[in-house]
N, C-alpha and C positions, 0 to 999 in steps of 0.2 A: 579813336576816340575817346572823346576828353573823357575824362571821369566827373561823376555827377554826384552832389549829394548821397541820393539814394542807394551808390555805390559805395559810401564810406558807411553810413547807415548800416546797410549790410556787414561788411568786414568787422564792424565795430560789436551787431548784433544789439542797436538797438535801434530807435525810433528815428527817422529821417528830423522830428523834431528838436525831438535830443543833440543829434548833432549842429544843429542853427543854432541850440541855445548854448552849446560850448564856445561853438566859434565866434558868435554875439559876445559872452564873457558877461551877458545881461543875469541871467539868470543862475537861482543857484543849482548842478550838478554835483554828483557824490562824488568824491574825489575819483574812484574807481572807474566809474563810470568816463571821466573828462580824461583820465590816461587811456581806456581805451580808443576812445576818440581820436583823441591826439597822433594814438600812434596806427590808427588808420589812416588818418589824414597824410603822416610821415610816408608808411608806404606804400600807398598810391598817388602819392605825389600831390593830394585837390589842391587846387586851385579855384577859389570861388569867381564863376563868373553870370553874364548876362544882366539884363539891366537891370534889377532889383541890388546888384552891387557895385550901379557903375559906380561911387565913390571911392571902392576900393580899385576896380580896373584903371584905373586910372594911376600912375606914378605918384605915389605921395612924396612928403616932405619928412619921410621918415630913414635915421640911417642907424642900422642896426650895427653894433659891436659886439663879437662873437670873442668872449675871452675865458682861459681856464676856469680862473679864481680872482674874481673883483678887490677880494683879499690880499694878495700874495702883491708886494709893490712892483713885479716885473709887468702886472698885467696893470693894477692900478695907476703904475706912469702912463702907460698905454691908451687906456680908456681915457684916464683923464684930458690928456694931451688930445684926444681925436673928439671930444665935446666942445675943447675950448677954441679948436680950430674952426668947427661948424659954427659957434655962436649961434645966435636967433637965427639965423638963415635954414638950420635943418632940427630937426628932432633928432638925436641920438638916444637911444637904446639900449642900454647894454645888455648883453645876454650871455649871464653867467653860466655855465656850462658842466663846472665842477670837475673836468677831464674828464668827461662821458664823449665817446662817438657818439654815443643814441642821441644825446641830448642835441648836441651841437648838429646832426643831422635833423632832428625834429625843430630846432629855432632856424635852419637856413627852408625848409619847409613853412613855417609859419610867417616867414617873411618875404617869400615868396609870395605868399598869398595875401599880405598887405604890399604889396607891389612896391616894396620901399625902393628908394631913391638909390639908394648904396650901403653897401654889404662892406664891411673891414673884416676878416677873421685873422683874428693877431695868437701867434704861437704854432707849434711843430706843427705839424699832421701826423697820424696814426700809420704806419705803413702795415696795412694788411690790406691785403686784394679787395675783401668785401668791402672795406671801409673808403679805398681808395676810388674805388669805380661808384660806389654810391656817391661820395661827395662832388664828385667829378660831374656826376649825371646834374646833382643840386644847381651845381654854381655853373654851367652849360645852363638850365633853363633860364637862373637867374638874370643870365647877361643875355638871353635870348629875348625875356621879357622888360627890356631896360634896364634893369639893376646894372650900375656901377660896379665890380668887386673887385675888393685890394686885400691882397694876401700880408702880410705882413710879421715879418718873421718867419715865414713859410715859405720853403722854395714854389718858383714858378711851376712846376714839373707836377705840383701835387690840384691841377686847373687846366682842363684843356683850352689847347695853342688858342690864343687870340680872346680867351674869355674873361681876363683878367689883368690886373696889375701887378707883378709884384714887388713888395720891398724888403727886400732878403737879408740878413743880418751874416755878418763873417764868421759864423762860428766855424768852419773848417781852421780858416786862416788864425784864428783868435785861440784855437786851440792848440794849434803847430807854434804860435807865438809865445805861449805861458807855457809850455813844456820845454821848448828852446831856451826861455831866461833859466829854467831850473837846472838844465844840463849843464849852461852855462856856468851856473857858479860851483858845481862838483858833484851833484846828483847823478846816483847810477839807478839807484832799489826805488823806483816811483810808482805807487800805487794811484789809485785812480776809481771814485766813488761817481759813477755814470747814474745818466737820468735813466726813467723806463727805456726796456731796450728797442720795443715799435715804434719810440720817436723820432723822428726827420733831424731834431735838433740834437738827442741822444746822439746818435748817429755821426753826422756830423764835427761833433766835437770830440769824439774820440779817435774818427778818421785824421782831424790835424794833430792831438795828441802822439798817437802811434803814427803820424808821418817824420814827428820830430827824434822819436825814439831811432824808426828806420834808419832815417839820416843820419843818425850817430851810430850806428849798428849796434844798437839796446833795442833792439824789437822784438830778436828770440823767436819761438817758434809760436804757434797760436796757442798751444798749451801754459805756456808761460805768460803770454800778457792774457788769457783769459783769468792766470789763476794772481794777476796781481790788479785787478776789474771787477769791480762789486757792481752790483743794476739796483736801484731801488727809486723813490717817489724823489719830485724836486724838491727837499725835506729839510730840516733840521736833523729830524730823528732818523732819516734815512742818512745821512752824514755819520751820525755819533755812530748808527750799525754797522753803517759799512766802513768806518775804520779801525774799531775793535776786530770787524772778520778778516781785516785788512795784516793786521798784526798779528791774528792767529795765524794769518798764511805766511809772514812772511814779517819775522821780528823785527829782521834789517831796517827795512825800510826809512829811508831818510826824508822823502818828503811825501804826499798827498794831494792829489788833484782833488777839488769838488766840483763836478758838474754845474752848480751856478753858487751863488753867496751864502745864501739857506743851506746848501746842503756844507760847504767847507765852516760855516761856524757852530753846525753838528761834530764834526771831523774836529776842528780844535775843542769842543766839550769833552770828545773821550778821551782825547790825550792829555787833555790837562790831569783831567778823572785818574789815569794812568801813572799821574806824575812827569809827565813829558812834558821840555818844558818848549814854547813854539818863539821861533826861529829853531833854537839851541839843539836842540836835537832830533825834531820833524819840521821843517818846513812846511805850511798851506798854503796853498793857495784857490781861488775859484773864477767865477763869470760872471762877468755884468754888470758889475760896478753900482748895486742898488747903494742908495745911502745911507745907509747903514752901516756898510762898509770899510767905509775912512776912522769911522769912530769905534770899530771893534778894538781889542785886547789882544796882541798886537792886531795895528792897522793892517789890514787885508791885501795883499799883492791879489789881483784879480785882473778880468779884460773888460773894457771899458765900453756898453754900446748904445750910444744916444740914441736912447729910448726915446726922451720925448723928440726929439727931429724926427727922428724915423715916422713916428706915429702924428706928427703936423703934418709931413709930407705925405704919408698914405692917406690923411682928412684934405689933402688941396686935390688929391689925385682923384679920391672919390666926387667932389664938389667938381672936376674939370678943370677948377684954377690953376694948374700947372700942369706945364707941357711933357706931355709921355715922354718917358726912359724911352733908349733905346732898345729895340728888342718884348717893349712893356716891361721892363726888368729893371730893378736898382737897387747895388750891392751897399749896403752899409758897412761902412770897415768898422774894422776892430783895434782897440788900443790895448797893450799889453800898461798895465798901470802897477808897477813893482813899488811895495809898502814893506815893513816891518816883520810880515808874517814868514819872508824867506829870506834864506841867507845860506853862505856857503856850508854844507855840512863838515860837524869834525874830524878832524887829520882821526 
């Protein structure tokens, strides 16, 4: 049975008129009440139906672009590229989730209600059973209602089979190549400042790193790997704090890898504060090759992901301008970019 406006009102403990005001956005409503109504909409997967909502019932010209943080260059580059590719054909609405799985699910519900023509979901997925099930259900409903969903930088497994295209990033391969580069320089004690432990991107990049260690007999046991790895947000502060923690655990480190370039900059700041030279005392590497990486001091060794090109491809897939990739999945290659922040360890 379809969920009705009255059902939402009952769940939110407000009147049907209040629900209507919140959803129309044309009347002032207390923020706490608005939040309660939107939570009920999300929980019940309410979608406007009926002749009074004929405008919303047709597929719109709206394209939703979900990002963790539009101020983060990683997401800003992708959001901008999607918007540029859409041009004036569709209206891109950037939905800033702040990294909150709950907010992401709410946006998906609202885009479903608006009958969005397409939705591009960027960045990693949260790997908890509850979130995975809820996200898959919403993506499935979007697809069933005619919305083209594209996952950008998120594995195809995050959506029900056949419900979305996936433009995936070569995170495992990039992580492996980066660590192999350090090993080829002679490094054997390599620390790693990883992203949040429950994110697919974190897991894939860390798996690539550890695969390289294992291939060269440097993996050690699980306890040793854990001792040389710390987790935190994808932020400069996380890199700074993580580097200090790793140095306390293992003063003999000769290299530290950051899970992204912002983390790597924080690592560099911590090492400089400790009076350590980069790369003379410790080599540092990042991931993503964001615009500031080449201008860092020293220039940062990293892994390049062609974010702009990948996002433009995702937009073309969303609009049906590009032929579907084999199996609905396209893998974006990762390229090692060796710069001045890495060198052979001192003898």
